[in-house]
N, C-alpha and C positions, 0 to 999 in steps of 0.2 A: 603479397599473398603468401601464406605458409605453404611449404612443400610437404607433401605427405609421403612418409616412408611406410609402406604397408608390411606388416608381419603376417605371413601365411598362418592359417589356423594350426594350432598345435595338434599333436597326435590325439585322436579321440574327439576333437571338436567337430561339431556339425556345422555345415554351411547350407542348411536347408532354407527354402524360400521363407520370407518373412511371415510370421503368424500374428504379429501385432496389428494395431489399427493402421489403415492406410494414411500416409502423411497428408496434411492439409497445407494450405497456403500460409497459415500463420506460423511465424518463427519466434520462438521464445529463447532469449539468451539471459542467463543469470550468472553474475560474477560474485563469488562467495569466498569466504576465508577458509572454512573447514568442511570436510566431507561428511557433514550431517546438518549444516546450517539450514539447508532447504527442507530437510525432514522435520526439524523442530519449529522453524519460524515461517516457512512458506506453505507447507502442506496445510490443508487439503487443496489449495489452489494449484500447486504443481501437479497433483494427481489428476485434477480435472483437465489440465492441458494435455497430459499424457493420454488420458482416456479419449480425448477428442482427436488424437492423432497429430497434434502439433509437432512441428520440428522443434526439438528441445536440445539446446546446447548449454551444458552446465560446466562452469569454469571454476576451479578451486585453486587459490593462490598458494596456500601453505601446505606443508607436509603434515601438520597437525600431530607431530610425534610426541608431544607432551613429555612425560618422564620415561617413555619407552617401555612401560610395563602393561601388557595387555591382560590385566587382572582386575577384577571388581574392586573399585576404590573403597568399598566397605570391608574388604578382606584385611584383617589386622596383620596378616603375614606377607602382604604384597611387597613390602619394601625389602624383604629377604631375597627376592628374585633380582637378578641383574637386569639392567635396562637393555632393551633391544629396539632401538629407535626405528631401524629399517623394517623390522617385523611388525611393530605397532602401526606404522604408516601403511604397510601393506594390508593389515587387518582392517583398517578403516576403509580403505579402497574396496576391499572384497565385500565388506558389509554394505557399502553404498551400492555396488553393482548388484548385489542380491536384492536390495530394496527397490531399485529401479526396475529390475527384471520382474519383480512381483507386481509392481504397479502397472507395468505395460502388458505383461503376458500372463500373470498369475502364477508363474513358475519361477521361484527364486534361483533355480539352477540353470535358467536359460543362458545360452552361451554368449560370450563376449569375445571380440578381437581386440588385442592391445597392440598399438603401434606407436611410432615416434613421429612427431610433427616438427619440422625445422622452420624457423622464422628468419626473416630478413636480417635480424640483429645477430645472427650466428648462434642463437640459443635454441634449445629444443624443449618440448613438453611431451608428456605421455597422453595418448588419446585412447579411450575405450569406446568401442562401438557395439551396440546391442545387435547381434546378428539377426534376430527375429524382427527387429525394427531399426534398420540402419539410420533412420532419421533421429535417433536418440544417441547422443554422444556426450561423453564426459572428458574434460581436459584437466590434467593434474600438472601444476607447475612445481610444486614441492618445495617452496621456500621454507627454510627452517624457522621454527619459532623458539629459538634458544632462550631458555629461562634459567638463570643462574641457580634457582632453587631446585632444578630438575637433575642436578648432578652431572652436567656436561663437563668434559675435560677442559682444562684451561686453554688449550689451543683452538677451541671452537669459539669464534667471535660471538659475543652476546648481542645479537642483532635481531630486532623484531621488525615486522612490516611497517609499524608506525615510524620507526627511525628512518627507514628507507624513504617513506613518503615525505617526511619533514626535511630530509637532507642531513639529518644527524649521522647517517651512515651512507657511505658512497655506494656500497653494494651489499648484496646478501647472498649467502650460499644456499644451495639446495640440498635436499636429502633424497636419495634414490630408494624407493620402496623395495622390499626384499625380492619381489618377483617381477619388477618393472622391466620392460624392454630397453629402458634407458641404461646406459653403461657406466656413467660417471657423474659425480656432482658437477654443478655449474655455478657461475657467479652472475647474478642479475644486477644491473643498475636500474635505477628508477625509470630512466628513459627507455631502456630495453624492454622492461616489463610493460610499460604503456604501449610501446610499438607493437608488441605481441597481441595485446588486447585489441588494439585498433584493427590489426590485420584480421583477427577472428571476427570482429564486427562486420568488416567488409565482406568476409566470406559467408557469413550467416544472414546478413541483412535483417536484423530483428524487427518484428512488428511490436514486440513486447520485450521490455528490458527490466530486469529485477536485480537489486542488490540490497545491502543492509542499510541501516540508519546512519547517515553521515553526521548527524547532530543529536546524539542520544541524550535523554533526560538525566539529570544528576540525582543521586541519592543522598549526597552530603556535600558540604562545601568547606574548604579550608582556605583561609585568606592567603596563606603562603603557597600552598600546593595547587590551589584551584579546585575544580570539581572532581568529585568521586563519581565516576560514570556508572550508570545502571547497566552498561553493556561491556562486552569484551573488546579490548583495544584492537584486536585483529579485525573484528567486524567493522569498526569505525574506519580504520585505515583502508580496508578493502573497498568500502563505499566511496572513499575519496579517489582511489585509483579508478574505480568504475566510472564515476562522473567525469573525471579527466579524460578517460579513454572515449567516452561517449561524445564529449565536446569536440575532441580531435576528429573523431569519425564523421561528425556532421560538418565540421569545417572542410573536410576532404570530400564532401558531396554525398554523404550517407543520408538516407531518408530518416526523418525523425520518428522514433517509436514511442509507444506508451511507456512511461517510466513509473516504477513504484519502488519504494524503499521500505523494507519490512523491519518492524521493531524486533529486537532480539530479547535479551534477558529482561529488558524493561517491561515485557508483557506481564510479569508477575506482580507488578505494582497495581495494575488496574483490574476491574472485574473481568472475568473470562468471557470471551465472546463465542466460543465454540460449544455446541451442544455435546451432551455425553456421547451421542452416536458419532459425531464428527471426531471427537477426541479418541474414541475407541478405534475408529478407522485409521487415524493418524498413528495411534500407538501400535497398531498391528504392523505397520510399516517400520516403525522404530525398532520393534522387537526382531524383525528380520535383520535390520542393520546391526543390532547388538548381539545377534545370534541367541536371542532369548525366546525364540519361537518354537523351540522343542525339536528342531530338525536334526537329522543325522549328519553331522558336519563331514564333508568330504575333502576339505581343504586344510592345509596347514594353518592358514590364517583365516578364520571363519568370519570374524566381525569384531566390532568394538566391544570387547568384554569389560572394559573399564566401566561402561554405563550399565551393563548387565540388564536386569529387569527393573531398573529404578526410574523409568520414565515418568511414572505417576508423581514422584517426589519433586520433579522439576516443573514447577508451576508455569514456567515461561512457555511451555508447549501447549498450554490450555487455551491459548489465543493465537489468532493470526490476524495481525492488524498492520496497517501501513503508517509510516511516520507522518505523511502528508495526506490525510484522508480527504478525498474530494467530497463536495456537497452535491446537491441536486438542483441547483439554480442555473445550470449552464445552457438551458434552452430558452430563447428570448424572442418575443414578438416585437419586431421593429416597427417604427413609425410608418413605413411603407407597406405594412401588412404581411411582409415575408418573415418567416421564422429563421433564426440564426442559432447555430450550436457552437459553443466555445469550449475547446478541449486543450489541455496542456499536452504537447508532444515534444519530446526531446529537448526540454528546457525552453521551448517557445510556446506560443499560443496559435492554434489553428482554428479557423472559423469556416464552417459550412453554412451556406445560405440558400434558401429556396429560390428557384428560378423565377417563379411567379407566386403571388399570394395564394395559399391554399392549394397549390398545384400538385404537391407531393413530389415534384421534380426538384432535384438539388444539384447545385454546381459542385465542382471539386473543391477540396479545402484550400484555403489561402493562409499562408503563414504570415502573421503580423510581425513587425520588426521587433528586434530585441531578443536576448537570450539569457542563459544563466538562471532561468526561473524554476521554481519548485513545481512539482506535478499538479498540485491543487490550484484551484482558481475560484474566486468568488465573483459572481456576475451580478452587479447591482444596477437595475434599470433607473434611468432618470426621468423626470416628468415630460421631457421632450421626445422620448422614445429612443434615446441613445443608451449607452451603458458605460459604467465604470468597471474595469477589470482590475481586480486587486489580488496580489499574490506575494510570495517571497522571492527575493533575488539573492543568490549566493555569489560572492566575489572572492576568488582565491587570492591569497597574498603569500609572502615569503614564509618559510619555515613552518608550513602547515596551517598558517592563519587563514581563517575564513570569515569574511564580514557578511552578515545577514541583515537585510532590511526589508521592510514592507514597501512595495512599489505599486503605483496606480497608472493605468492607461485609460484614457477616455476615448470612446469611439462615437463619432457624431451620428445623430439620428438619421439625417436624410442623405448625406454624402458618403457615409461610411469611412470618412477620413479619420485618422487617429491622432491624438495628442500623445507624443512619445512617453515612455515610462518615466514617471517622476517618483523620486524617493520620498516616502512619508516618514521614514525613520524607524526607530525601534524603542519600545518602552524601557529597555534596559540600557539605553545609550548613556544615561547619567553615570553608570558604573565605570565607563571607559574601559571595559573588559570585554574583549571580543568573544571569550569563551562563554560568558554569561549571555551575550547577545545572540550567539548562534542557537541557543535553546528556545528562541521565540516560537510561539505556536502558530498554527495556520490561521491567517487573518480571515475575518468575515466582514462583509461590507453591506451597508444599506443606505439608500438615499431618503432623507426625511423631507420635511416641509421646506419649501423654497429651494429645493434642489441641493440641500446640504448633505454632503457625504460623511457618514459615520463609519469608522473602522474600529473593529474589536479584535483582540488577540489575547492568548494566554501569555503571561509574563514569566520571568525567571522564578518568581516567588510562588508560582502555581495558581495565582489569582488571575483576574481579567483586567486589562487596560483598554482604554478607548481614546480615540482622537477624532476631532471633527474639523472639517474644512469650513472656513468662514470667508466673508468677503475680503478680509485682510490677510488671508493665508491660513495655515494650519494652526489650530490652537494647541495648548499644552496637552500632554498625555494626562488622562484622568484615571485614577486608581478606583476601579469599581469593586474592589475587594474580592472575596471568594477564596477558597483554598482547595488544594488537591483536585484541581479541575482537569478532567479529561480534555484532550485537545480536539474538541469537536463543537464549535460554536455555531449557532444558527440564529439569524436575525429575521424579523418579520416587520414590514411596514404596515401599520394598521390604517384603516380608512379614517380613523380619527386624527391622522396626521402624526401619530406618535410611533416610536420604534420600540419593539421589545426584543430582548435577547434571551436565548435559552442555551443551557449547557448542562452536562452531567459532571459531577465530581465522583469521588470514590463511593459515596453512600447514597446519593439521590440526585435529583435534578434541581437546577437553580434558574431563577428568572430575574431579569433586570427590566424595569419599566420606567416610563416617564409619566409624571402627573400632568405636565404641560408639554406642548410641542417642542419647545426649546429648553426645557428644564433638565436638571440633572437626572442621573439614573439611580433608582433605588433597587436594592437587592431583596429578593424573597427566596430564601433557601428552603430545601425540603419539599419541593413541589411534588415529586413523585412519591413522597412518603405519606401522602393523604390516604392511600390504601395500604394498610399495614400488611396485607397479604401479597403485595406486589414486590418482586425482587428488584434489585438495583438495575438501572439502565446501563447498558454497555454501548459506548459509542455515542453518536449524535442524537439529539432530540429535535424532531421536526414539528414546528408550530404551524397551525392552520387557523385563520380567523373564522369563527363560526357565528359571530354576533358582533354588534357594534363595538363592544369592549371585551369580547370573550374569545378565547382560543381553545382548540383541542391540541394536545401534544401526542405525538406518536414516537415510539422508540422500541428498540429490541431489548428483551429482558435477558439478564445474565443467565448463563448456562443453558437456557432453553432456546434462546434466539427468537422466541415468540414475539409477534408484533402486538404491542400494548397501546391502547388509546385511553387517555385521561382527559376529561373535559372540564372546563372552567364554568362555574355557575355565574349567573348575572350579578351576584354580589361580590365577585372576585375570588371567592373560595373555590377549592377544587373538589370534585366529586370524591366521595370516600370509597368508591368502587371503580376499579380500572377494568375496562372492557378488553377481553382477550380475543384477538382477531385471528388466531392461528398463525400459519406461516412459519412453523418451526424451522430453525436453521438459517444459515446464510449470514453474511457479514456486510457491513456498510450501512449507510443511512437509508431511511425510508423516504421516498419521494411522495408528496401528498399535494393535491390540488382540489380546491373547492369549485364545483360547477353548479351554480344556482340559476334555475330558470323559473318561469311562472308556474310550471307544473311540478318541478322537482328541486330537491336540494341534496346534492350528493358530494362525497369526497372520493376522489379517485386515488388509489394507492399503487405504487410500483416499487419493486425491491429486487435485490439479487437473492435468489433462493439457495437452498442447501447444495444444489448442484451447480451453482454459479450461473444459472440461467435466469432469465427475466420472468417475474411473476407479477400479475396485476389483479386488483380487486376493486370493488366499489362498495362503499358503506354510506349510511345515512349521515348527514351532517349534524343532525340533532340527536341528543341522547335518547335512548329507548325509554318508553313509559314504564313505570313500576310494574313488574311482573312480566314485561314483554321480553321474549327471548329472540335473539338474532344470531344467525350464523353467517360467517364470511366465507365466500367461495373464491378461492384463488385460481387464476388461470395461468398456466405455464406457457411460455413462448420459447421457441428453439433458437436461442442465441447465447453463446458462451460470453459472458460479460466481463470486462476488465474493471469497471467502475460502477458506482451507483447510478441508476437511471435518472432521467429528468422528465418533467411534465410541463406542458404549456397549453394555453388555448390558442387556436389559430384565428385567422381573421373572421371566420364564420362562427366562432364560439365553440368549435369542436375540440376535443382533447387530443393532443398529440403526445406520444411517448417516444423518447429518444434513448438509445442505449449504445454504448461503445463496445464493439466486439473485440476479442483478443487479437484479431488481425488488424487492429487500428482502423477499422472501417465503421462508419456511422450507420446505425439501423434506426428506422423510424416506422411508426404505425399510427394510424389516425382512427378516431372514433367512427364506427361503421354507419350509424344512423343518428337521427336527432335524439334518440333515447340512449343514454350512456349505458343502460342496462344491457343493450344488445352487443356490447363489447367493441372490439377493434377489428379493423381490416388486416390484411397481411402485413407481416413485418418485412420491410424492404431494406436491402443493403444499398447505401448510397455509393 
């Protein structure tokens, strides 16, 4: 455990009682490369956690000193100024503290205490504690990001975090920020840094764990040099350190948290998923960080002036998305009539199960065997009432190598016993190149006729690949074509015995369908382009069967985040008018479930709203008649969610909504009466 050396408040500092929100039981830990990664790539989710009073521990590995010139990068005279690496590192820290103070207290000048933390490896780090809310802490390790193009002297080793991770460098020096309580630079080995991170995880016991994308998408490919990454190399290396630290923490008995990896610069490739209001909120915090908020600076190092007021030009801030976005199929009705909820926790799968059918009473989560799994999970029911669990497994190798493959676990219907994780492979295996294979998309699974499992995923070429299990084993990978696909596939098993797959690319939605139960897949592009006034979908498309051979699709619209519904006609064509269902803002997929009775035919919707809370609505399954106007009423429920919600029918045919809170606890609520229009009962924490 780290030893804390406290520095008393400096002259003029206030030690007044906390004025921020009272701390909750939820603990959020994020391990990042630079002191603005969370502001660009994780907000507004970070701000929601701070507003809720969560304990927040933010850990920054690098000093982020760049070229040492705290001057707007657009200033043509900036290179005339000498570099001040310690000063620029300090400015970035000061800007970050001001941004956090603004998010928590509304006052950018709210006071901080800065002290030194000593670790078992004999190294130290700087800690900043917000005095008005001591449960908010920032840790700075200060590893140098020496770039030969930034004018460093010859005696400063050209070592980056990626070299430390791969073993190309034995150690890495730190940089001490200008006003840091640290006194001298240090030297970190890979093992020492990992041990420090593990110690911090034991100290903070996270329920939620965030880092950057460990396997970012490529923007170009060179046969000799390999991929040109869409992201910063420090982001990727930090994600590898974070995952390794989490694995070691859990091996040492730590409780598994909810894990998410946030996309970095690659956000600018895809349609933006934040509303203008959400971006404006995010931008205001960034302007505090960059000292572009018009305040009267009282510090020598006010903030990151290199970025100045140019946040709008950096499109990667217009979205907040995760690398392994979860689906909405994780709540399942078992053969014995009990509901089960499957959630990825700390590289493993946890399952909550009802004590008795329809009782509303749930047992504690059980961890299924096997680790090293991605946070996302596809849950595919089989005809016998069991499920196939399909996800990605990452296996670390030497020199930074990571092997990524799709794996499947089958859980039996009546006994609950599991068939251990089995490798299904990777559609990029034929390249024999691990760097291509690591970019595989999140798999989606569905069980078709005769219990045949179909697995779909985005491939390295940004199209879609599929593989089916047969009586003789797994068939070959099938190339389903497609291009520029967003990494959010959703499959639906139709009552006709056929499977359909839906996904969004950069411009529209795409559909793959079968003419026969066992036939090949055909592609229909431009699904959401049927309505020329509808904007592009961002994220996953959720299909719901509304007729023998018809579906309705629901998705979020670019920039507005509004929920849009597009219905298929009996002849297979799509309506030329998309229904707008409101619900502006929020990210993640829309959960949708059709509930058809003798008296009624409705679709129940659930989503994460603009405040990251749960919202539900009920709409008619069939399209409105010409001239008929409908309004959609959304009901908000008080749970701060970490993932998209899930819907299922219980044994009595009533709708149950499940949501994962940021405290890693399951919440459920059940349809109140026989009429779904009457809404739901109380939301209960399991």
